[in-house]
MIDOSE-1310 file (N, C-alpha, C; in nm, 2 decimals, decimal comma, always signed):
residues 101
xxxx	+8,06/-9,77/+13,90/+8,08/-9,85/+13,88/+8,11/-9,93/+13,73; +8,29/-9,97/+13,70/+8,25/-10,06/+13,57/+8,20/-10,18/+13,53; +8,09/-10,24/+13,49/+7,96/-10,33/+13,51/+8,13/-10,42/+13,37; +8,24/-10,44/+13,37/+8,34/-10,53/+13,32/+8,53/-10,54/+13,39
xxxx	+8,50/-10,45/+13,47/+8,55/-10,49/+13,62/+8,61/-10,63/+13,58; +8,73/-10,72/+13,57/+8,70/-10,82/+13,63/+8,66/-10,92/+13,50; +8,64/-10,87/+13,43/+8,66/-10,95/+13,31/+8,77/-10,99/+13,20; +8,77/-11,06/+13,13/+8,91/-11,07/+13,02/+8,89/-11,19/+12,96
xxxx	+8,93/-11,13/+12,88/+8,93/-11,27/+12,75/+8,97/-11,42/+12,76; +8,94/-11,47/+12,70/+8,97/-11,62/+12,73/+9,16/-11,70/+12,69; +9,19/-11,59/+12,65/+9,28/-11,59/+12,61/+9,38/-11,45/+12,58; +9,42/-11,39/+12,73/+9,43/-11,26/+12,78/+9,63/-11,27/+12,72
xxxx	+9,63/-11,11/+12,67/+9,75/-11,09/+12,67/+9,81/-11,05/+12,81; +9,92/-11,10/+12,87/+9,98/-11,11/+12,95/+10,12/-11,04/+13,00; +10,07/-10,91/+13,09/+10,23/-10,84/+13,04/+10,28/-10,85/+13,23; +10,39/-10,87/+13,25/+10,48/-10,90/+13,32/+10,59/-10,81/+13,30
xxxx	+10,57/-10,73/+13,39/+10,72/-10,59/+13,42/+10,79/-10,58/+13,57; +10,90/-10,58/+13,49/+11,00/-10,65/+13,68/+11,04/-10,44/+13,73; +11,06/-10,53/+13,86/+11,09/-10,37/+13,95/+11,16/-10,39/+14,04; +11,26/-10,29/+14,04/+11,36/-10,30/+14,18/+11,38/-10,16/+14,23
xxxx	+11,48/-10,20/+14,32/+11,44/-10,02/+14,39/+11,65/-10,07/+14,47; +11,70/-9,94/+14,41/+11,85/-10,01/+14,53/+11,79/-10,01/+14,62; +11,68/-10,05/+14,75/+11,71/-10,07/+14,89/+11,69/-10,20/+14,84; +11,65/-10,26/+14,72/+11,62/-10,44/+14,73/+11,70/-10,45/+14,68
xxxx	+11,80/-10,39/+14,58/+11,95/-10,46/+14,50/+11,98/-10,51/+14,67; +12,03/-10,36/+14,78/+12,14/-10,37/+14,88/+12,07/-10,44/+14,96; +12,00/-10,49/+14,98/+11,90/-10,60/+15,02/+11,96/-10,73/+15,00; +11,97/-10,72/+14,87/+12,01/-10,87/+14,86/+12,19/-10,92/+14,83
xxxx	+12,26/-10,73/+14,83/+12,34/-10,79/+14,84/+12,38/-10,78/+15,02; +12,29/-10,76/+15,11/+12,43/-10,78/+15,23/+12,32/-10,90/+15,27; +12,20/-10,95/+15,22/+12,19/-11,11/+15,24/+12,25/-11,23/+15,22; +12,34/-11,17/+15,13/+12,46/-11,23/+15,05/+12,53/-11,24/+15,00
xxxx	+12,61/-11,17/+15,14/+12,76/-11,11/+15,16/+12,78/-11,08/+15,01; +12,67/-11,02/+14,91/+12,78/-10,98/+14,78/+12,83/-10,84/+14,78; +12,89/-10,77/+14,74/+13,00/-10,69/+14,70/+13,07/-10,66/+14,81; +13,18/-10,76/+14,87/+13,21/-10,69/+15,01/+13,40/-10,69/+14,90
xxxx	+13,39/-10,70/+14,75/+13,54/-10,62/+14,72/+13,51/-10,50/+14,79; +13,40/-10,47/+14,73/+13,42/-10,31/+14,62/+13,43/-10,20/+14,73; +13,44/-10,04/+14,69/+13,48/-9,97/+14,80/+13,32/-9,90/+14,77; +13,29/-9,82/+14,87/+13,16/-9,68/+14,87/+13,16/-9,65/+14,78
xxxx	+13,17/-9,55/+14,73/+13,19/-9,55/+14,57/+13,16/-9,60/+14,45; +13,20/-9,72/+14,43/+13,18/-9,84/+14,33/+13,07/-9,90/+14,37; +12,97/-9,90/+14,48/+12,87/-9,89/+14,54/+12,77/-9,85/+14,52; +12,76/-9,68/+14,57/+12,73/-9,65/+14,52/+12,66/-9,61/+14,40
xxxx	+12,75/-9,60/+14,30/+12,78/-9,62/+14,14/+12,69/-9,69/+14,11; +12,71/-9,80/+14,12/+12,60/-9,96/+14,06/+12,44/-9,92/+14,15; +12,42/-9,85/+14,26/+12,34/-9,88/+14,31/+12,28/-9,74/+14,24; +12,32/-9,61/+14,18/+12,26/-9,52/+14,15/+12,26/-9,53/+13,99
xxxx	+12,27/-9,66/+13,90/+12,23/-9,75/+13,75/+12,17/-9,77/+13,88; +12,07/-9,87/+13,92/+11,96/-9,98/+13,91/+11,90/-9,84/+13,96; +11,86/-9,73/+14,05/+11,85/-9,62/+14,11/+11,76/-9,55/+13,90; +11,85/-9,55/+13,76/+11,77/-9,51/+13,67/+11,72/-9,59/+13,60
xxxx	+11,70/-9,69/+13,62/+11,71/-9,82/+13,56/+11,57/-9,92/+13,62; +11,48/-9,88/+13,69/+11,41/-9,95/+13,77/+11,33/-10,10/+13,72; +11,33/-10,03/+13,61/+11,27/-10,22/+13,53/+11,35/-10,21/+13,42; +11,39/-10,31/+13,54/+11,57/-10,41/+13,45/+11,52/-10,54/+13,33
xxxx	+11,58/-10,46/+13,21/+11,53/-10,58/+13,07/+11,67/-10,72/+13,19; +11,62/-10,80/+13,12/+11,78/-10,92/+13,12/+11,87/-10,85/+13,06; +11,90/-10,78/+12,96/+12,06/-10,73/+12,98/+12,09/-10,57/+13,13; +11,99/-10,54/+13,10/+11,96/-10,50/+13,29/+12,06/-10,57/+13,40
xxxx	+11,99/-10,62/+13,41/+12,00/-10,71/+13,50/+12,13/-10,79/+13,55; +12,19/-10,83/+13,37/+12,29/-10,85/+13,38/+12,43/-10,73/+13,38; +12,38/-10,63/+13,35/+12,47/-10,57/+13,36/+12,50/-10,53/+13,51; +12,40/-10,53/+13,64/+12,37/-10,51/+13,75/+12,46/-10,65/+13,83
xxxx	+12,39/-10,77/+13,79/+12,50/-10,87/+13,85/+12,64/-10,88/+13,80; +12,70/-10,81/+13,64/+12,84/-10,83/+13,63/+12,90/-10,75/+13,77; +12,85/-10,64/+13,78/+12,91/-10,54/+13,86/+12,93/-10,58/+14,00; +12,85/-10,65/+14,03/+12,83/-10,73/+14,20/+12,94/-10,83/+14,20
xxxx	+12,90/-10,93/+14,09/+13,05/-11,05/+14,10/+13,14/-10,95/+14,07; +13,14/-10,90/+13,97/+13,28/-10,86/+13,98/+13,40/-10,76/+14,11; +13,34/-10,74/+14,19/+13,31/-10,73/+14,34/+13,31/-10,77/+14,50; +13,23/-10,90/+14,40/+13,24/-10,99/+14,55/+13,32/-11,10/+14,47
xxxx	+13,35/-11,21/+14,65/+13,44/-11,30/+14,64/+13,37/-11,46/+14,50; +13,41/-11,48/+14,49/+13,37/-11,65/+14,40/+13,25/-11,63/+14,33; +13,20/-11,54/+14,30/+12,99/-11,54/+14,25/+13,03/-11,54/+14,09; +13,00/-11,61/+14,09/+13,00/-11,63/+13,91/+12,85/-11,48/+13,90
xxxx	+12,84/-11,48/+13,79/+12,73/-11,32/+13,74/+12,63/-11,41/+13,69; +12,59/-11,53/+13,65/+12,51/-11,60/+13,67/+12,40/-11,68/+13,79; +12,49/-11,63/+13,96/+12,42/-11,69/+14,10/+12,41/-11,53/+14,05; +12,51/-11,44/+14,06/+12,42/-11,33/+14,14/+12,27/-11,26/+14,06
xxxx	+12,29/-11,30/+13,89/+12,18/-11,30/+13,82/+12,03/-11,33/+13,93; +12,09/-11,49/+13,95/+11,97/-11,57/+14,02/+11,94/-11,52/+14,09; +12,01/-11,46/+14,28/+12,02/-11,39/+14,35/+11,89/-11,26/+14,34; +11,96/-11,19/+14,23/+11,89/-11,09/+14,19/+11,70/-11,05/+14,15
xxxx	+11,73/-11,22/+14,07/+11,61/-11,19/+13,99/+11,46/-11,26/+14,05; +11,54/-11,40/+14,18/+11,45/-11,37/+14,33/+11,45/-11,30/+14,42; +11,50/-11,25/+14,42/+11,50/-11,19/+14,56/+11,50/-10,98/+14,63; +11,58/-10,93/+14,47/+11,56/-10,79/+14,43/+11,48/-10,73/+14,33
xxxx	+11,42/-10,81/+14,27/+11,31/-10,79/+14,14/+11,20/-10,82/+14,19; +11,09/-10,74/+14,19/+10,95/-10,81/+14,20/+10,89/-10,71/+14,03; +10,80/-10,82/+14,04/+10,68/-10,80/+13,93/+10,53/-10,79/+13,92; +10,50/-10,71/+13,86/+10,35/-10,65/+13,83/+10,24/-10,67/+13,70
xxxx	+10,18/-10,79/+13,67/+10,11/-10,85/+13,57/+9,98/-10,78/+13,52; +9,98/-10,75/+13,43/+9,88/-10,65/+13,40/+9,83/-10,78/+13,25; +9,68/-10,82/+13,23/+9,56/-10,88/+13,16/+9,50/-10,82/+13,12; +9,55/-10,81/+12,97/+9,50/-10,68/+12,87/+9,49/-10,61/+12,86
xxxx	+9,65/-10,54/+12,89/+9,68/-10,45/+12,93/+9,61/-10,37/+13,04; +9,57/-10,42/+13,15/+9,50/-10,38/+13,24/+9,58/-10,49/+13,36; +9,58/-10,37/+13,47/+9,66/-10,47/+13,62/+9,53/-10,43/+13,73; +9,41/-10,39/+13,67/+9,33/-10,37/+13,77/+9,26/-10,49/+13,78
x	+9,24/-10,61/+13,75/+9,10/-10,71/+13,70/+9,15/-10,80/+13,79
């Protein structure tokens, strides 16, 4: 048993890592009536990009949201980014480089 487990500094370095999957993006699209103007090939290509980019940066979020917005009715990119950030992306956290505290 590690005697130091659970002990962190008074000012920990907090690391947040975003994570999404093709399924989480697909679910967000379905629940919000997104990608209704795209065909199967374009939709599959977008989900494959998500799969190759499992830890999206803000730019990665923008790229996928732009694709979705272009294939959706009346959806600004920033709204799609908000939807994805709040429904498709989950986060893991680490304190002082440790996720087990």
